[in-house]
C-alpha positions in Angstrom: 119.4 137.0 74.1 119.8 134.3 71.5 121.6 131.5 73.4 121.3 129.0 70.7 124.5 128.9 68.6 124.0 126.2 66.1 121.5 124.3 64.0 121.0 120.6 64.6 118.9 119.6 61.6 121.8 117.6 60.2 121.3 115.0 62.9 118.6 112.3 62.5 116.1 111.4 65.2 115.6 108.0 66.8 112.6 105.9 65.8 111.9 103.4 68.6 109.2 100.9 67.9 107.8 101.2 71.4 108.9 103.8 74.0 109.1 101.6 77.1 109.8 98.1 76.2 112.4 98.2 73.5 115.7 96.5 73.7 118.7 98.7 74.1 119.0 100.9 71.1 121.4 103.1 69.2 120.6 106.7 70.0 121.5 109.8 67.9 122.6 113.2 69.2 120.0 115.6 67.9 117.6 118.4 68.7 114.8 117.1 66.5 113.6 119.7 64.0 110.2 117.9 63.9 109.6 118.6 67.6 106.9 121.2 68.1 106.1 123.1 71.2 102.5 124.2 72.2 103.2 127.8 71.4 104.8 129.7 68.6 108.4 130.9 68.4 107.1 134.5 68.2 105.5 134.2 71.6 108.5 132.6 73.4 111.8 134.4 73.6 113.7 131.3 74.5 111.8 129.0 72.2 114.8 127.2 70.7 116.4 126.9 74.1 113.3 125.2 75.3 113.3 122.9 72.2 116.7 121.8 73.1 115.8 121.3 76.8 112.8 119.2 75.9 114.8 117.1 73.6 117.5 116.4 76.2 115.0 115.6 79.0 113.0 113.3 76.7 116.1 111.4 75.8 117.3 111.3 79.4 113.8 109.8 80.4 114.2 107.2 77.7 117.7 106.4 79.0 116.4 105.9 82.5 113.6 103.6 81.4 116.0 101.5 79.4 118.5 101.2 82.3 115.7 100.4 84.8 113.9 97.8 82.7 117.1 96.2 81.5 119.3 95.9 84.5 117.6 96.1 87.9 114.6 96.2 90.1 116.0 95.4 93.5 116.4 98.1 96.2 119.7 96.7 97.3 121.3 98.0 94.1 121.6 101.5 95.5 124.8 103.3 96.2 125.1 105.9 98.9 126.9 109.2 98.6 128.8 110.7 101.6 125.6 112.5 102.7 123.8 109.1 102.9 121.4 109.9 100.0 121.0 107.3 97.3 122.7 107.7 94.0 122.6 105.4 91.0 124.9 105.5 88.0 121.8 106.8 86.2 122.3 110.0 88.1 125.8 110.4 86.7 124.8 109.2 83.3 122.0 111.7 82.9 124.2 114.5 84.2 126.9 113.6 81.7 124.1 113.3 79.0 123.2 117.0 79.5 126.7 118.3 80.0 129.3 116.5 77.9 132.1 119.1 77.1 134.1 117.4 74.4 133.9 117.8 70.6 130.8 118.7 68.7 130.1 115.9 66.3 127.0 113.7 66.2 128.8 110.8 67.8 126.9 107.6 68.2 127.8 105.0 70.8 126.3 101.7 70.0 124.7 99.4 72.6 127.1 97.5 74.9 126.8 93.8 75.3 125.7 92.6 78.7 128.3 89.8 78.4 131.0 92.5 78.3 129.9 93.6 81.8 130.1 90.1 83.1 133.6 89.7 81.7 134.6 92.9 83.5 133.1 91.8 86.7 135.2 88.7 86.7 138.4 90.8 86.6 137.6 92.6 89.9 136.9 91.6 93.4 133.8 93.6 94.1 130.2 92.8 95.0 128.0 92.0 92.0 125.4 94.6 93.0 128.1 97.3 92.8 129.0 96.1 89.3 125.3 96.4 88.4 125.9 100.1 89.0 128.8 100.0 86.6 126.7 98.2 84.1 124.2 101.0 84.3 126.9 103.5 83.6 127.9 101.6 80.6 124.4 101.7 79.3 124.0 105.3 80.1 127.1 106.1 78.1 125.1 104.9 75.1 123.4 108.2 75.6 125.8 110.6 77.4 127.0 112.3 74.2 123.9 114.4 74.2 126.1 116.4 76.5 128.1 117.3 73.5 124.9 118.8 71.9 124.1 121.0 74.9 127.7 122.2 75.2 127.8 122.8 71.4 124.5 124.6 71.3 125.1 126.7 74.5 128.9 126.8 74.9 128.9 129.9 77.1 126.1 128.8 79.6 127.4 127.2 82.9 125.6 124.2 84.4 124.6 123.9 88.0 123.8 120.3 88.8 123.5 117.8 91.6 126.3 115.3 90.9 130.1 115.5 90.5 132.6 112.8 89.7 134.1 112.4 93.2 132.3 109.1 93.8 133.5 107.6 90.5 137.0 108.9 91.1 137.1 107.6 94.7 136.0 104.1 93.6 138.3 104.0 90.5 135.4 102.9 88.4 135.6 105.4 85.5 138.7 104.0 83.8 137.3 100.4 83.5 133.9 101.9 82.2 135.6 104.0 79.6 137.9 101.2 78.4 134.9 99.2 77.3 133.0 102.2 75.9 135.9 103.3 73.8 135.8 100.0 71.9 132.2 100.7 71.0 132.4 104.3 70.0 132.3 105.6 66.5 134.8 108.3 67.4 137.1 106.8 69.9 139.1 109.8 70.6 136.1 111.6 72.0 135.3 109.0 74.8 138.1 109.2 77.3 138.1 108.9 81.1 138.9 112.6 81.2 136.1 113.6 78.9 133.5 111.6 80.9 134.6 112.9 84.3 134.9 116.5 82.9 131.4 116.3 81.6 130.0 115.3 84.9 132.1 117.9 86.8 130.8 120.6 84.5 127.8 120.9 86.8 129.7 120.0 90.0 130.2 122.0 93.1 133.5 123.5 92.0 132.7 124.1 88.4 131.8 127.8 88.4 132.0 130.9 90.5 129.3 133.5 89.8 129.4 136.5 92.1 126.7 138.9 93.2 125.5 140.0 89.7 122.5 138.4 88.0 123.6 135.3 86.3 122.6 133.0 83.4 122.9 129.2 83.8 121.2 125.9 83.4 120.0 124.0 86.5 119.8 120.2 86.3 118.7 117.5 88.5 119.6 114.3 86.6 117.2 112.2 88.7 115.1 113.8 91.4 113.7 110.9 93.5 116.5 108.4 93.1 114.7 106.1 95.6 111.8 106.1 93.2 114.1 105.3 90.3 115.3 102.1 92.0 111.7 101.0 93.2 108.9 99.5 91.2 106.7 101.2 88.6 104.5 102.8 91.2 107.2 105.2 92.5 108.0 108.5 90.7 111.2 110.1 89.7 111.8 113.2 87.6 114.4 114.3 85.2 114.5 118.2 85.4 116.3 121.0 83.5 115.6 124.7 84.0 117.3 127.8 82.5 117.9 130.9 84.5 118.6 134.1 82.5 119.9 137.1 84.4 118.6 135.7 87.6 115.1 134.8 86.4 113.9 131.3 85.7 112.7 131.6 82.2 111.9 127.9 81.2 111.7 124.5 82.7 111.2 120.9 81.6 110.3 117.9 83.8 110.1 114.3 82.6 108.4 111.7 84.7 108.5 108.3 83.1 106.3 106.6 85.7 103.6 109.1 85.9 100.3 107.3 85.9 97.3 109.6 85.6 94.8 106.8 86.5 96.6 106.4 89.9 96.1 110.1 90.8 92.6 110.3 89.4 91.1 107.1 90.6 93.1 105.6 93.4 94.0 108.8 95.3 91.3 111.4 94.8 88.4 109.2 94.0 87.5 111.4 91.1 86.5 109.7 87.8 87.5 111.3 84.5 87.1 110.2 80.9 89.1 110.8 77.9 92.4 110.3 79.8 95.3 110.5 77.4 98.1 110.1 79.9 97.4 106.8 81.7 100.6 104.7 82.3 102.5 106.6 79.7 104.7 108.9 81.7 104.5 112.6 81.4 106.7 115.5 80.2 105.9 119.0 81.5 107.2 122.2 79.9 107.0 125.8 80.9 108.1 129.1 79.4 107.8 132.5 81.2 104.6 134.1 79.8 103.5 131.1 77.8 102.1 128.8 80.5 102.8 125.3 81.6 102.0 122.3 79.3 102.0 118.5 79.5 102.2 115.7 77.0 102.4 111.9 77.2 106.0 110.9 77.3 105.2 107.9 75.1 103.9 110.2 72.4 107.2 112.1 72.3 109.1 108.8 71.9 107.0 107.5 69.1 107.4 109.5 65.9 104.3 108.1 64.3 101.9 109.4 66.9 100.7 113.1 66.7 101.9 115.2 69.4 99.2 116.6 71.7 99.9 119.1 74.3 97.4 119.9 77.1 97.7 123.2 79.1 98.2 122.7 82.8 96.2 124.6 85.4 96.3 124.4 89.2 93.0 123.2 90.8 90.3 125.7 91.8 89.9 124.6 95.4 89.2 127.6 97.7 88.3 125.8 100.9 91.2 124.5 102.8 89.6 121.5 104.3 88.8 120.3 100.7 92.4 120.7 99.6 94.6 117.9 98.6 98.1 118.1 100.2 101.5 116.7 99.3 104.4 116.3 101.8 107.8 114.6 101.6 107.9 111.0 102.5 110.5 111.7 105.1 108.5 114.4 106.9 105.6 113.4 109.1 102.4 115.5 109.0 102.8 116.1 112.8 106.0 118.0 112.1 104.1 120.7 110.1 102.4 123.7 111.7 99.1 122.9 110.0 98.9 119.6 112.0 97.6 121.6 115.0 94.5 122.5 113.0 94.0 119.4 110.7 94.6 115.7 110.8 95.8 114.0 107.7 94.2 111.1 105.9 95.3 109.3 102.9 91.9 107.8 102.0 89.4 110.3 100.5 86.5 108.1 101.9 87.7 108.6 105.4 87.9 112.3 105.4 85.9 113.8 108.3 85.6 117.1 110.1 89.0 118.5 110.9 90.8 116.2 108.3 92.6 117.0 105.1 93.5 114.6 102.3 97.2 113.7 102.0 98.0 112.6 98.5 101.0 110.1 98.5 103.5 110.8 95.7 106.9 109.2 96.0 109.6 110.1 95.5 111.5 113.5 95.6 110.3 117.1 95.6 109.7 117.7 91.9 106.9 115.2 91.4 105.0 117.2 94.1 105.5 120.4 92.0 104.0 118.4 89.1 101.1 117.4 91.1 100.2 121.0 92.0 101.0 122.4 88.5 98.7 119.7 86.9 95.9 120.2 89.4 96.3 116.8 91.0 97.2 118.5 94.4 96.3 121.8 95.9 99.2 122.3 98.3 102.8 121.0 98.6 104.4 121.6 102.0 108.1 121.0 102.6 110.1 121.9 105.7 113.6 123.0 104.8 116.7 121.3 106.1 118.2 123.5 108.9 121.7 124.4 110.0 123.1 126.9 112.5 124.8 129.9 110.9 126.1 132.7 113.2 124.1 131.2 116.2 120.9 131.4 114.1 119.0 128.4 112.6 118.8 128.8 108.9 116.8 126.7 106.3 118.4 125.7 103.1 117.7 123.4 100.1 119.5 122.5 96.8 118.5 124.8 93.9 117.9 121.9 91.5 115.2 120.4 93.6 113.0 123.4 93.1 114.0 125.7 90.1 112.0 123.9 87.4 109.1 123.2 89.8 108.7 126.8 90.6 108.3 128.0 87.0 105.9 125.2 86.2 103.7 126.0 89.2 103.8 129.8 88.5 103.0 129.5 84.8 100.1 127.1 85.7 98.6 129.8 87.9 100.0 128.7 91.3 102.3 130.4 93.8 105.5 129.4 95.5 107.1 131.2 98.5 108.9 130.3 101.7 106.9 130.0 105.0 107.1 133.8 105.5 105.7 134.5 102.1 108.9 135.7 100.5 109.9 134.7 96.9 112.6 132.0 96.6 115.9 133.9 95.9 118.1 131.8 93.6 120.9 134.4 93.8 121.3 134.1 97.6 124.2 131.7 97.1 126.3 134.3 95.4 129.3 132.0 94.7 127.9 128.9 93.2 124.1 129.3 92.8 123.7 125.8 94.2 121.8 126.5 97.5 118.6 128.4 98.2 117.6 129.6 101.7 113.9 129.5 102.3 112.7 130.8 105.7 111.1 127.7 107.4 110.4 125.8 104.2 108.5 125.8 100.9 104.8 126.6 100.4 103.6 125.6 97.0 99.8 126.2 96.3 97.1 126.8 93.8 97.4 130.5 94.8 93.8 130.7 96.1 94.8 129.0 99.4 98.2 130.6 99.8 97.5 133.5 102.2 95.3 131.4 104.4 98.0 128.7 104.8 100.7 131.3 105.4 98.4 132.7 108.2 98.2 129.2 109.8 101.9 128.7 109.6 102.6 132.0 111.2 100.1 131.5 114.1 101.1 127.9 114.8 104.9 127.9 114.6 108.1 129.8 115.1 109.7 129.5 111.7 113.2 129.9 113.0 
C-alpha cells in the first residue's frame, strides 16, 4: 500500500543556527528530501510514510523546545483537563501540527511578537498564568500548519490522538488566538478558528468510527508526559507518532528533546561508557516493521550542517532477574506490583543487596520507559493498568497512544510487550474508535530474556483481575 500521495521536494527546509537555543523562527512546511533513514527504501514498505513521520515529530520537538525555553518554567502554568490530568497548549499545538485539515499549500506563519500577547492579556480579565497558555498556543501556531502536510500527504488516513478542542471551546480562547494569528499568516484565509479547531478534532474522540474490520490509521500522542514538559530539563517528555496498517503497527517515531544519555549511563546505572554521541542533545527513535529500531541525536537532525548518524537500538542482554534494571510509573509505588513480594526496589545501584532490584527513575509518562527498554537503558518496564468495572468484572484499560509507538520500538529492538497474562496487546479491541486498549492486569515490557520469568512471578503473586 502506497499511502504517500504527493511529493514535497518543492518546499525548503529550515536551517536553524542552533537547535535548542534559537529565538523563535520561521518554520517551513516540508518533508525534507535530504532526510535519510538508516535503511533503504527497498527494505521498508512504508519508507516514505516513515520519512514524513520523522519529519513531523522532529518539527514538533523543535516546537516544544521553543515554547518551553521562551515562555515558561514554572509548574503553576499547567492547565487541567476534566480528568485532572495536566494539559498545556503545546499538547493542542502539536496535535494541530500533525493533523491540520485545511488547504495544501506550503503556508508559513511568521513568529508572533510577545508584545501582542501582552496586549491581548490586557483586554481580558483572566489570570496571567492562563494567558501564558494562550501565548504558548500562539507560538505553536507558528508550526501547526505541518498538519496541512500530513493531511495532504495522507488524506485518506484517519488520526487517533489524545486531545480534542473541547477545552479551547469551553474557555472561548480559540477565537482570540486566531484573530492575532490571522494577521501574521501568509495565506490568511487558511487560518481560521474553524480550521484550527477542526485540525485538533481530526484526532479527537468523535472523529472517526472504525468497526470490527482491520483498520489503517495514525496514532498520535502530541506530548506524552506533560508533567515533564512543564518541569525542568531533567524531566522527560515524548512526542510520538505511529502508523497502524490493517491492524498492525508498522512504524513508529518518538522524539524526546530532554533525553540525556549521560544521566542514564552515569548517574543511574553507574556504568561508564565512552564515545557518547547523545549526551544532552535529545533523541529521536524510529522503528519500521522488519527493519529494526534506530536512534539519532535530535540536535543532529535540527542542524543541517552536521552529518546524520543513526545507531541501531538493542535491548540489554540481562538474563538474571536480580541484575535487571526496572522502570515503573511515577504514580505507582513498587509495593503495588506483584514482584514486590519477591524483591525490594532501590534507586541507587551502590545500595543493591540480596533481594533488591534497581529501579531506574525516568519521569514522565509511559513512552520514555519504552525508550529506556528499547535503547538498553532498562531491562523491564512494569505498568499496572487503570481499572474499571464492566459487567460486574474489573477490567484494565489504557489509551492506545500511550503505547502504540513504544510497542513497535521495543519489538524491533529485540524486546517483548504483553499484558500480565502474556497476551499480545490488541489494538482492535476498541472496535468503534481504536482509542482504548484492554490489557489484563497491566503491561509487561522486557528485553525478552526475562519475560517468561516475570510473567511467572506475576501469576504466582497476584490475582490479575
